[in-house]
N, C-alpha and C positions, 0 to 999 in steps of 0.2 A: 172381630180383630180392625185394628187402627190401620189405616193405609196411611202409609209413609210417600210427602210428595216431595218433587222436588221442581223446580224452576226459577223463576225471574222474579224480584222482588219489586211490589209495585211497578210493574212498569218496565222497570230497570232493563236496559240491553248494556254488554258489553261492548264499550269503545274503543277503538283501537289508540295508541299512544301515537300524537301527533309528532312524534320525537324522532328525526333520523340521526341515527350518531355519527353518519358519515360525513352528511351536511352540515352537522354542527361543528364539526373540526373544523371542514373548510369554513365556514362561515368566520369563526374565531380566528382564522390564519394560526391553527397549531402548527408548531414545528417543532416535532421531536426532536430530540439528540440525535444523530446520525452515529452508527456502530464507529466508522472511520475517523471520526471526531472526538473519539473517547481514547485515553490513555492506551486500552488493552488493543485499540484495531486501527492505532494510526500506522503500524509497519506494516499492515495486512493489505494484501492485492483488494482493489474494491471490484464490488461483483453487483453487477445492476440487475436487479428481477422484478418483473412486473406484477403482480398477482391481483386477478378481480377481486371483485367484494365478496363471492361465492368461496374462492381460493382462501381468504384470509378467514372467513367463519369458520373454514372447513381445517385449516391451520390450528387456529385459535382452539377450536373442539378436541384436536386431536393432541396438542402438545399441553395443554392445561387442565389439569385432572379438577372436576367438579363443575366445569364451564357449560353453556346451556345454547343450544341454539334456540337462537332470537325466534324465528318462525315457527317452529315447535312450539316455544314455550308460550308464544302468543296466543298459538289455535290451542292450547289445554289452557289459557286462562278465558277465552271466549268460550269452549265448552263449560269451565266448572260455574261461568256468569249465567249461563242458563239453567244448570243444574244442582244450584245452591238446594239443602233443606230447608221446607218449608213447613210452617207450624199447620200439624193435620188439623184436619174441621172438628175432630172430635175433643182434642186438647184444646182449640182457639173456643168453642164453645164451652167446656166446662170454665174456662180463665173468664170469659167475659160475665159468664152467668153470675160468679163469684165476685168481681167487680161490680158489677150493679148492685148486687145484694149488699155487699157492703158502703156502696153508694148512699141507700137508699139507708142503711144504721146509721150513717153519718149526720143523712138531714135531720132524720127522726129517731131517736137512740130506742124512744120507746115502741117504735113501729113495729106491729105484729106481722112479720112478711106472710102472706098466706098462700094456698096453693096456687090461688087464681095468678098474682105477683111472680108466682116463679113461672108458670105457664106464660103470662106474656114475656116475660125478661128471654126466654128459652127460644120463645117464636120468631122476637124482633131479631135475635143475633140470627137463625137458622135463615130467616127473609132475606139480612143484608147483606149475608154468605152466598145466599142464590144470585143475588144481584149483583155482586161482585164477579161471578161465574159468568154469567149472560153477559154483562156488559163488557167484561175483559175480551171475551172469547169474538164479541161481537166487531171492538173497536180495534182487535187485533195484538192487544197490549197484554193480555193473559197468558205465560203459557208454563204451562205443568206435565209434569213428565212422574210414572212410577219405576221403579226397577222391574226389569224384566230379562230374566236369563237369557230368552231364546232373542233379543236381539242383537242387531251387531255392534251396538256399543253398551248394551246393559240399561237402556232407559226406553220406554216405550211412551211419545207424545199423547196426551187426552186430546179427546175432542171436546167439546161444550157440554156433551150429553153425557160423556165416558163422566165429566166431575160432576157432574148434578145426581148420578147414579150414585157416586162415592159420598158425595153429603148427605144424598137422604138416607145411606145404609147406616151410617155412623151416626147421624140424627135418632136414625129410628133404633139404635142401638144405644146411644145416650139415652134417651127417653125410657129408654125397656129399663135400663141400671136404673134411673132415678123411681120411676113410678110403676114399673110393671110388680106382676104377681111376687115374683123370687123376691124381689126388694123388699116388698110389702110383709114378707112370712120372715126374712131377714131381719127387719126391723121389730115385727113383734116379737122377736126370740131376744135380740138386745134389749129391748125394755123390761123383757120379762127378768132377765140376769140381773139388771141395774134394780128393779125392784125386789127382788130377793136380798141383793145386799144389803138394799137400806131395811128390810126388817131385820137383818142381822144386825147392823147400824142400831138399831131401835134397841132390840132386845140388848147389847151393851152400853146403851145408854149414851150412844156416841151419834154425831152427824145429824144435817140439816133435817131427815126425815123427810124427804121432796119426792116423789113419786114421778114416775114418767110413762108419758102416753105416746104412742106413734105416730106419726100422721096420717091421719084421716085422706085417703088419698079412693076420691069416685070410681067406682066400676065404668070401667072403659074408660078412662081419664090417658090411659098412655095411647090406647088404640086413636082416639080424638085426634090427640096432637100430631102424632103420625098420619093420620090422613088430609088433615088439614094442611100438614107441608106438602104433600102429596100434590094438594090441590092447588097450590101455590105456584109451586114448580110448573103445572099444567098451564097455568095463567101465565106465567113467564113467557113460554113458550109460545103460545098464542097472540101474546099483546107485541113479543119482541119479534114476530117474524115479518120480516121483508118479501115484498114483492119481486120476484126477478124478473129479467129480460125474458126468459122464454114463457113465464106465464103469461107476461102481457101482450104475447104471440097467440093466444088461446083458440084465435079465428082459424090459425092455420094450420095449429097441434091438437094432436089428443094425450092427455096423458089416463091413462087406464090402472086404476087401485086395484083391481081385484087380487092379483097376487098377495098385496100388504093386507087387504080388507080380510082375506081368509088367514093369513098368519096372528092378525089382531082375534078374531074370532075362534079361533084354535086355542088361543091363549085364553081368553074367555072362559071357553069350555073348560078348561085343563083347571083354571081357579075356580069354578064351580064343581067339579069333580073333587078336588083336596077338599074343599071346604065341607063336603060331605062325608068324606073319608074321615075327616077329625072328628067331627062328631059322633064318629061310631067304634075308634080307634081307642086304645087305652092310654094312660099316660105317656109312654115311653114312646109309642107310636105317632102322638102327637106332635111332641118335640119334631120329630125327624119332618112329619110332614109342616109343620111349623115353617121351619127352614126353605124347604122348596115353594111352598105357597109364598114366602115375602118375596123371593126370586121372582117368580112368576108375576107378583103385583107390581115390582118395579120394573119389570121388563114393559106390562101393561102403560105405565107411566110414561115409559120413554117412547114407546111407540105408537099408543092410541091417541094420536093430535094429528093435524092437519098438515105440520111439516115434515112429520116422518114419512105421511103420505105420499106427499110429493117429490119428497128426495129419493123415495123408492119406487116411485112410479114409474112405468114404462111409457115412452114416448114415443109417439107415430106420427 
């Protein structure tokens, strides 16, 4: 299932308008017509009343239907600026792959797009997105949320690790849909149906009598791509880590990672157990185990690295 993201676009943050209507009116020497100077008010006694800026806003809001509270409107604009719908990872991956394949076809109409060409395009797109996530969070320009009914305003802000996890999950799903066993079975069924139609057209003396073959996908192709993506994310985490001030003071402090190491060890043991259960399970059970196994693998990618160990170590 695709995860819908919300956030700022290209590092954009809402900027308050630099216009103050009250100051602007003063600068322009605005002189509205007074009621006492009108035909209707010339014979009425003059009543002087000083209303504060806040009072004018309240009066305006209470007397004129459809008017807005400027401060509330401004806050709402700020909120929407950081909670804009963002193209999710899977949609972007699909779009970029299609664009790159179309570009190759334009450059060479006779070119045969191989499965390796597709793999390279998909991996390049994934790596670009992963680098954007890491660099954007590291320099503080990237803000992403997901809908969360349990949060105060309906959104939960994502950490860098959260986003990378979502990216990996959507990449895995995309690759599985393009190169997985189910895709291969469906492609074979479609090819058989099309070829049956061609046979009927041949019997009727019609058609180009062109037969179709499903794309040949090497065994383990999807799994290899998924594992490569996980390794790439892990390498980004390692190469992008920064030495904190606390780690520089290692002479006077001690970092205990026993709890984290135990947590990772238990995850690895669980992974081995699930793999063993999968080998002995029937087809239906294998699908259930595969879902749990993928979650464990993703959790290992997130936690089995030095960055996670440092962040969750006990400092003494």
